[in-house]
C-alpha positions in Angstrom: 63.6 46.6 39.6 63.5 43.6 41.9 60.8 45.2 43.9 58.7 45.5 40.7 59.2 41.9 39.9 58.3 40.9 43.4 55.1 42.9 43.4 54.2 41.6 39.9 54.4 37.9 40.8 51.5 37.6 43.1 49.8 34.2 43.8 47.1 35.0 41.3 49.6 36.0 38.6 51.8 32.9 39.2 48.7 30.8 39.0 47.8 32.3 35.6 51.4 31.9 34.3 51.6 28.3 35.5 48.3 27.4 33.6 49.4 29.2 30.5 53.0 28.0 30.8 52.3 24.3 30.7 50.0 24.6 27.6 52.9 24.8 25.1 54.5 21.7 26.7 51.2 19.7 26.4 50.5 20.9 22.9 54.0 19.7 21.7 53.5 16.4 23.6 50.1 15.9 21.9 50.8 17.2 18.4 54.5 16.6 17.9 55.4 13.7 20.2 58.2 12.3 18.0 59.9 15.7 17.2 63.3 16.7 18.2 61.9 19.7 20.1 59.7 17.4 22.1 62.7 15.2 22.9 64.9 18.1 24.0 62.5 20.4 25.8 59.5 18.4 26.9 60.5 14.8 27.7 63.7 16.0 29.4 64.2 17.5 32.8 63.7 21.0 31.3 60.0 21.5 32.2 60.4 20.0 35.6 63.3 22.3 36.2 61.2 25.3 35.4 58.3 24.1 37.6 60.7 23.3 40.5 62.1 26.9 40.2 58.6 28.3 40.5 58.0 25.9 43.4 61.2 27.1 45.1 60.2 30.7 44.6 56.8 30.1 46.2 58.4 28.4 49.1 60.8 31.3 49.6 57.9 33.8 49.3 55.7 31.9 51.8 58.7 31.4 54.2 59.2 35.2 54.2 55.5 35.8 54.9 55.6 33.4 57.9 53.7 30.5 56.3 53.3 27.5 58.7 54.6 24.6 56.6 54.1 22.2 59.5 50.3 22.7 59.0 50.5 21.1 55.6 51.0 17.7 57.3 47.4 18.0 58.6 46.3 16.6 55.2 46.8 13.1 56.6 44.3 13.7 59.4 41.2 13.3 57.3 39.0 15.0 54.7 38.0 17.8 57.1 41.7 18.7 57.6 42.3 18.7 53.8 39.2 20.9 53.4 40.6 23.4 55.9 43.9 23.4 54.1 42.2 24.3 50.8 40.9 27.6 52.4 44.5 28.9 52.2 45.6 30.2 48.8 49.2 29.5 49.6 48.5 25.8 50.0 46.3 25.8 46.9 49.0 27.2 44.7 51.6 24.7 46.0 49.1 21.9 45.5 48.3 23.1 42.0 52.0 23.4 41.0 52.6 19.9 42.4 49.6 18.6 40.3 50.9 20.3 37.1 54.4 18.9 37.5 53.3 15.3 38.1 50.9 15.3 35.2 53.5 16.8 32.9 56.0 14.2 34.0 53.5 11.5 33.3 52.8 12.9 29.9 56.5 13.0 29.1 56.9 9.4 30.3 54.0 8.3 28.1 55.6 9.8 25.0 59.0 8.3 25.8 57.5 4.9 26.5 55.3 5.0 23.4 58.3 5.5 21.2 59.7 2.1 22.3 56.6 0.4 21.0 55.9 2.6 17.9 52.5 3.6 19.1 50.6 5.7 16.6 50.7 9.4 17.6 47.0 9.9 16.8 46.1 7.1 19.1 48.6 8.4 21.7 46.9 11.8 21.7 43.8 10.4 23.6 45.6 9.2 26.7 47.8 12.4 26.7 44.7 14.6 26.7 43.1 12.5 29.5 46.4 12.7 31.4 46.4 16.5 31.1 43.0 16.7 32.7 42.7 13.7 35.0 46.2 12.2 35.3 45.8 8.7 36.6 43.0 7.8 34.3 45.0 8.9 31.2 47.9 6.8 32.5 45.7 3.8 32.9 44.2 4.3 29.4 47.7 4.5 28.0 48.6 1.3 29.8 45.8 -0.6 28.0 46.9 0.8 24.6 50.5 -0.2 25.5 49.4 -3.8 26.2 47.9 -4.0 22.8 51.1 -2.8 21.1 53.5 -4.6 23.3 51.5 -7.9 23.0 52.3 -8.6 26.7 51.5 -7.4 30.2 54.6 -6.3 32.1 54.1 -4.7 35.5 57.7 -3.7 36.0 58.6 -1.8 32.8 
């Protein structure tokens, strides 16, 4: 049975499940940001725990296959080195999982922070959608909305 599970969870299958798996979290963040289910399952450590489990599984899988993890540090050598890293599917899936986890964490933070200031959930849906697709711009967009609702600029909140 474990062999069947091992052969089922290929990189392509994990990629598909990751993309489908984060959608319910984002839909709940966008549609029901003030619900109890959002508070318990989405803005908690729960989704990050699931994604870190998948990340750990991938690291274990790649370690057994002899993946050269030291090569990942080449990304600091320039754009050509990063481009070479993106030719490896193992690096791409790790990068993609990293991207999904950070954006979901930012979306959860936006929802928790917006509840402090009573930001309208319809207005909140725009920066959440933008954060889902292009994280930092959505976070910046939320920050501008937050300034309007908080009536102050605070760089340390």
